[in-house]
C-alpha atoms as a printed R data frame, in Angstrom:
    type eleno elety resid chain resno       x      y      z
1   ATOM     1    CA   MET     A     1 222.619 -9.652 88.928
2   ATOM     2    CA   GLU     A     2 220.741 -7.356 91.110
3   ATOM     3    CA   GLU     A     3 220.837 -4.698 88.300
4   ATOM     4    CA   LEU     A     4 219.543 -7.253 85.256
5   ATOM     5    CA   LYS     A     5 216.680 -7.694 87.684
6   ATOM     6    CA   ARG     A     6 216.162 -4.311 88.801
7   ATOM     7    CA   THR     A     7 217.046 -3.079 84.982
8   ATOM     8    CA   LYS     A     8 213.840 -6.158 83.904
9   ATOM     9    CA   ARG     A     9 211.468 -4.501 86.698
10  ATOM    10    CA   ILE     A    10 211.915 -0.852 84.765
11  ATOM    11    CA   THR     A    11 211.423 -2.621 81.132
12  ATOM    12    CA   ILE     A    12 208.459 -4.312 82.183
13  ATOM    13    CA   ALA     A    13 207.023 -0.872 83.824
14  ATOM    14    CA   THR     A    14 207.686  0.800 81.109
15  ATOM    15    CA   PHE     A    15 205.878 -1.423 78.731
16  ATOM    16    CA   SER     A    16 203.343 -1.635 81.549
17  ATOM    17    CA   PHE     A    17 202.750  2.270 81.265
18  ATOM    18    CA   VAL     A    18 202.803  2.014 77.439
19  ATOM    19    CA   LEU     A    19 200.117 -0.940 77.185
20  ATOM    20    CA   LEU     A    20 198.148  1.131 79.178
21  ATOM    21    CA   LEU     A    21 198.591  4.372 76.641
22  ATOM    22    CA   VAL     A    22 197.899  2.575 73.491
23  ATOM    23    CA   ILE     A    23 194.432  0.905 75.866
24  ATOM    24    CA   ALA     A    24 193.213  4.605 76.873
25  ATOM    25    CA   PHE     A    25 194.155  5.695 73.214
26  ATOM    26    CA   PHE     A    26 191.804  2.971 71.773
27  ATOM    27    CA   THR     A    27 188.984  2.910 74.530
28  ATOM    28    CA   ILE     A    28 188.117  6.244 75.692
29  ATOM    29    CA   LYS     A    29 185.505  7.584 73.640
30  ATOM    30    CA   LYS     A    30 184.719 10.806 71.555
31  ATOM    31    CA   PRO     A    31 181.747 12.536 72.585
32  ATOM    32    CA   MET     A    32 178.605 11.052 70.325
33  ATOM    33    CA   TYR     A    33 177.221 14.690 69.060
34  ATOM    34    CA   GLU     A    34 179.588 17.580 68.944
35  ATOM    35    CA   PHE     A    35 177.935 20.845 67.753
36  ATOM    36    CA   LYS     A    36 179.020 22.138 64.569
37  ATOM    37    CA   MET     A    37 178.558 25.660 64.711
38  ATOM    38    CA   THR     A    38 179.245 28.758 67.256
39  ATOM    39    CA   PRO     A    39 176.669 30.204 69.343
40  ATOM    40    CA   GLU     A    40 178.057 33.272 67.311
41  ATOM    41    CA   ASP     A    41 177.818 30.991 64.146
42  ATOM    42    CA   MET     A    42 174.103 30.087 65.503
43  ATOM    43    CA   ALA     A    43 172.991 33.844 66.648
44  ATOM    44    CA   TYR     A    44 173.805 34.435 62.588
45  ATOM    45    CA   GLU     A    45 172.206 31.951 61.064
46  ATOM    46    CA   LEU     A    46 168.914 32.760 63.063
47  ATOM    47    CA   MET     A    47 168.884 35.348 61.190
48  ATOM    48    CA   VAL     A    48 167.726 34.017 58.050
49  ATOM    49    CA   VAL     A    49 164.267 32.424 57.554
50  ATOM    50    CA   TYR     A    50 164.243 29.146 58.634
51  ATOM    51    CA   GLN     A    51 160.751 29.518 59.292
52  ATOM    52    CA   VAL     A    52 158.446 27.810 57.450
53  ATOM    53    CA   THR     A    53 154.746 29.372 57.267
54  ATOM    54    CA   PRO     A    54 151.061 27.770 57.958
55  ATOM    55    CA   GLU     A    55 150.972 28.459 54.338
56  ATOM    56    CA   GLU     A    56 153.941 27.268 53.198
57  ATOM    57    CA   ALA     A    57 153.912 23.536 55.291
58  ATOM    58    CA   MET     A    58 149.888 23.462 53.110
59  ATOM    59    CA   GLU     A    59 151.542 23.653 49.903
60  ATOM    60    CA   PHE     A    60 155.129 21.596 50.589
61  ATOM    61    CA   MET     A    61 152.487 18.856 52.679
62  ATOM    62    CA   TYR     A    62 152.465 16.735 49.266
63  ATOM    63    CA   ASP     A    63 156.467 17.295 47.670
64  ATOM    64    CA   SER     A    64 157.859 14.441 48.507
65  ATOM    65    CA   THR     A    65 161.238 17.072 49.477
66  ATOM    66    CA   TYR     A    66 159.853 17.626 52.239
67  ATOM    67    CA   VAL     A    67 159.121 15.512 55.479
68  ATOM    68    CA   PHE     A    68 156.739 17.326 58.219
69  ATOM    69    CA   VAL     A    69 158.297 15.666 62.028
70  ATOM    70    CA   ASP     A    70 155.888 16.237 64.874
71  ATOM    71    CA   VAL     A    71 157.684 16.668 68.069
72  ATOM    72    CA   ARG     A    72 154.835 16.127 70.423
73  ATOM    73    CA   ASN     A    73 153.793 13.811 72.760
74  ATOM    74    CA   HIS     A    74 152.107  9.607 70.860
75  ATOM    75    CA   TYR     A    75 148.886 11.198 72.467
76  ATOM    76    CA   ASP     A    76 148.973 14.630 70.939
77  ATOM    77    CA   TYR     A    77 149.201 13.428 67.923
78  ATOM    78    CA   GLN     A    78 147.265 10.266 67.920
79  ATOM    79    CA   ALA     A    79 144.382 13.065 68.675
80  ATOM    80    CA   ASP     A    80 145.368 15.761 65.353
81  ATOM    81    CA   HIS     A    81 148.764 15.831 63.092
82  ATOM    82    CA   LEU     A    82 148.994 17.351 59.672
83  ATOM    83    CA   GLU     A    83 148.856 13.811 57.560
84  ATOM    84    CA   ASN     A    84 152.358 11.603 56.958
85  ATOM    85    CA   ALA     A    85 154.259 13.225 59.887
86  ATOM    86    CA   TYR     A    86 156.261 11.171 61.636
87  ATOM    87    CA   ASN     A    87 156.046 11.321 65.114
88  ATOM    88    CA   ILE     A    88 159.432 11.816 67.151
89  ATOM    89    CA   HIS     A    89 159.062 13.041 70.307
90  ATOM    90    CA   VAL     A    90 161.015 15.927 71.643
91  ATOM    91    CA   ALA     A    91 162.157 13.285 74.642
92  ATOM    92    CA   ASN     A    92 163.715 10.876 72.029
93  ATOM    93    CA   LEU     A    93 164.731 13.322 69.500
94  ATOM    94    CA   LEU     A    94 168.741 12.093 69.913
95  ATOM    95    CA   ASP     A    95 167.435  8.129 70.137
96  ATOM    96    CA   GLU     A    96 169.652  6.466 67.962
97  ATOM    97    CA   GLU     A    97 166.567  4.725 65.688
98  ATOM    98    CA   ASN     A    98 165.825  8.083 65.231
99  ATOM    99    CA   LYS     A    99 169.493  9.955 64.728
100 ATOM   100    CA   GLU     A   100 169.465  7.492 61.583
101 ATOM   101    CA   TYR     A   101 166.316  8.713 60.122
102 ATOM   102    CA   PHE     A   102 167.641 12.489 60.486
103 ATOM   103    CA   ASP     A   103 170.840 11.339 58.807
104 ATOM   104    CA   LYS     A   104 169.142  9.549 56.039
105 ATOM   105    CA   TRP     A   105 166.721 13.045 55.293
106 ATOM   106    CA   GLN     A   106 169.383 14.717 54.997
107 ATOM   107    CA   ALA     A   107 171.574 12.317 53.025
108 ATOM   108    CA   ASP     A   108 168.950 12.383 50.904
109 ATOM   109    CA   SER     A   109 168.549 16.032 51.124
110 ATOM   110    CA   LEU     A   110 164.807 15.891 52.503
111 ATOM   111    CA   GLN     A   111 164.076 19.500 53.925
112 ATOM   112    CA   VAL     A   112 162.583 18.438 57.232
113 ATOM   113    CA   ILE     A   113 159.904 20.734 58.949
114 ATOM   114    CA   LEU     A   114 159.551 20.189 62.965
115 ATOM   115    CA   TYR     A   115 156.438 21.079 64.496
116 ATOM   116    CA   GLY     A   116 155.000 21.051 68.322
117 ATOM   117    CA   GLU     A   117 151.656 22.169 69.613
118 ATOM   118    CA   ASP     A   118 152.812 26.031 69.324
119 ATOM   119    CA   GLU     A   119 155.972 27.749 67.903
120 ATOM   120    CA   LEU     A   120 157.661 28.040 71.407
121 ATOM   121    CA   GLN     A   121 157.604 24.152 71.944
122 ATOM   122    CA   VAL     A   122 160.131 23.457 68.291
123 ATOM   123    CA   SER     A   123 161.807 26.079 68.874
124 ATOM   124    CA   ALA     A   124 164.684 24.118 70.873
125 ATOM   125    CA   PRO     A   125 164.111 20.455 69.183
126 ATOM   126    CA   TRP     A   126 165.478 22.834 65.990
127 ATOM   127    CA   MET     A   127 168.205 24.946 67.498
128 ATOM   128    CA   LEU     A   128 169.846 21.432 68.568
129 ATOM   129    CA   LEU     A   129 168.803 19.527 64.996
130 ATOM   130    CA   TYR     A   130 170.951 22.640 63.835
131 ATOM   131    CA   GLN     A   131 173.731 22.759 66.079
132 ATOM   132    CA   LEU     A   132 174.252 19.786 65.648
133 ATOM   133    CA   GLY     A   133 175.251 19.595 61.239
134 ATOM   134    CA   TYR     A   134 171.211 19.020 60.562
135 ATOM   135    CA   THR     A   135 171.046 22.243 58.574
136 ATOM   136    CA   ASN     A   136 168.326 20.547 56.088
137 ATOM   137    CA   THR     A   137 165.913 20.798 59.438
138 ATOM   138    CA   ARG     A   138 163.118 24.436 59.103
139 ATOM   139    CA   LEU     A   139 160.431 24.957 62.045
140 ATOM   140    CA   LEU     A   140 156.193 25.724 61.466
141 ATOM   141    CA   MET     A   141 155.528 28.797 62.880
142 ATOM   142    CA   GLY     A   142 152.602 28.957 65.150
143 ATOM   143    CA   GLY     A   143 152.092 25.102 65.675
144 ATOM   144    CA   MET     A   144 149.751 22.888 65.056
145 ATOM   145    CA   THR     A   145 147.306 25.381 67.668
146 ATOM   146    CA   TYR     A   146 147.419 28.343 64.427
147 ATOM   147    CA   ILE     A   147 146.598 25.091 61.936
148 ATOM   148    CA   ASP     A   148 143.611 24.073 63.766
149 ATOM   149    CA   LYS     A   149 142.306 28.125 63.833
150 ATOM   150    CA   LEU     A   150 142.920 28.102 60.367
151 ATOM   151    CA   TYR     A   151 141.277 24.960 58.691
152 ATOM   152    CA   SER     A   152 138.409 24.977 61.225
153 ATOM   153    CA   ASP     A   153 137.958 29.229 60.418
154 ATOM   154    CA   GLY     A   154 138.701 30.010 63.216
155 ATOM   155    CA   LEU     A   155 140.372 32.899 62.512
156 ATOM   156    CA   ALA     A   156 138.714 36.832 62.643
157 ATOM   157    CA   GLU     A   157 139.037 37.917 58.919
158 ATOM   158    CA   ASN     A   158 141.809 40.398 60.340
159 ATOM   159    CA   GLU     A   159 143.838 37.797 62.668
160 ATOM   160    CA   THR     A   160 146.862 38.386 61.092
161 ATOM   161    CA   PHE     A   161 150.562 36.386 61.295
162 ATOM   162    CA   ASN     A   162 153.722 37.391 61.854
163 ATOM   163    CA   VAL     A   163 155.931 35.874 58.303
164 ATOM   164    CA   GLU     A   164 158.788 37.975 59.556
165 ATOM   165    CA   THR     A   165 160.148 38.531 62.319
166 ATOM   166    CA   PRO     A   166 160.595 35.213 64.962
167 ATOM   167    CA   ALA     A   167 158.276 35.213 67.720
168 ATOM   168    CA   TYR     A   168 160.517 34.655 70.098
169 ATOM   169    CA   ASP     A   169 163.940 36.530 70.484
170 ATOM   170    CA   TYR     A   170 166.152 33.254 69.583
171 ATOM   171    CA   ALA     A   171 169.528 35.058 68.313
172 ATOM   172    CA   GLY     A   172 169.590 37.177 71.510
173 ATOM   173    CA   ILE     A   173 168.866 34.095 73.444
174 ATOM   174    CA   ILE     A   174 172.075 32.264 72.270
175 ATOM   175    CA   ALA     A   175 174.503 35.186 72.396
176 ATOM   176    CA   ALA     A   176 173.261 35.689 75.837
177 ATOM   177    CA   ALA     A   177 173.969 32.118 76.716
178 ATOM   178    CA   SER     A   178 177.158 31.761 75.065
179 ATOM   179    CA   SER     A   179 177.981 35.101 77.340
180 ATOM   180    CA   GLY     A   180 176.379 33.080 80.885
181 ATOM   181    CA   GLU     A   181 173.888 35.789 81.121
182 ATOM   182    CA   ASN     A   182 170.008 34.207 82.169
183 ATOM   183    CA   THR     A   183 168.035 35.302 79.229
184 ATOM   184    CA   GLN     A   184 164.383 34.898 78.635
185 ATOM   185    CA   ALA     A   185 162.525 34.327 76.008
186 ATOM   186    CA   THR     A   186 161.207 37.790 74.782
187 ATOM   187    CA   ALA     A   187 158.349 37.995 72.294
188 ATOM   188    CA   GLN     A   188 159.220 40.285 69.285
189 ATOM   189    CA   PRO     A   189 156.089 42.573 67.684
190 ATOM   190    CA   LYS     A   190 154.579 41.764 65.968
191 ATOM   191    CA   LYS     A   191 154.007 43.026 62.011
192 ATOM   192    CA   LYS     A   192 150.515 42.732 60.176
193 ATOM   193    CA   VAL     A   193 149.852 40.793 57.319
194 ATOM   194    CA   VAL     A   194 147.329 38.929 56.836
195 ATOM   195    CA   VAL     A   195 147.152 34.834 55.932
196 ATOM   196    CA   ARG     A   196 144.781 33.751 52.968
197 ATOM   197    CA   LYS     A   197 142.237 31.668 54.678
198 ATOM   198    CA   LYS     A   198 141.528 27.547 54.041
199 ATOM   199    CA   LYS     A   199 138.636 26.200 53.509
200 ATOM   200    CA   LYS     A   200 138.851 22.736 53.629
201 ATOM   201    CA   LYS     A   201 139.038 20.290 57.251
202 ATOM   202    CA   ALA     A   202 142.482 19.790 58.766
203 ATOM   203    CA   ALA     A   203 144.181 16.682 57.354
204 ATOM   204    CA   GLU     A   204 144.446 13.709 59.207
205 ATOM   205    CA   GLY     A   205 146.481 10.036 59.220
206 ATOM   206    CA   GLY     A   206 150.008 10.206 58.765
207 ATOM   207    CA   CYS     A   207 152.617  7.140 59.647
């Protein structure tokens, strides 16, 4: 009789343990976001041109295959933004609703151009989205600061914009981060490339 009771207790304990394993298997959540690339791959990709010059941006603005996303806060966006640009503040970049936008744009094979006040403000958001698999994203060089100067004729005739070398050593930053080093962004030397001046006023309006 005692042997039977002990057998039942062992059976119940075993069943309970297996049940807990099953429950754990189905309830443990996968990470919400998974990086698609290693730091080494990311550093390599940054050597490829994933940046858009201000002049290119003006050409793409009315192209239906391109989407512009302003990552600044709503106040700055309302004050001045590119026409038809979406406003997705960097702090809300990965909200579920905004993630659905990026998913749809990628599914529709649209090129997403991120921009901020300057190039540095948008670099980290772009790298994050790219790491998460949104390889259809690009970043606008110079940001609104340069666009405003370009449209308001605030550029000197010989003022140039670098279109060949990133403003910051992004590849070096990522490589250092992967090795555990503490590295700050270092500006790259500028090459002299004359930008054709625009005469029309800055674009307004948007979503």
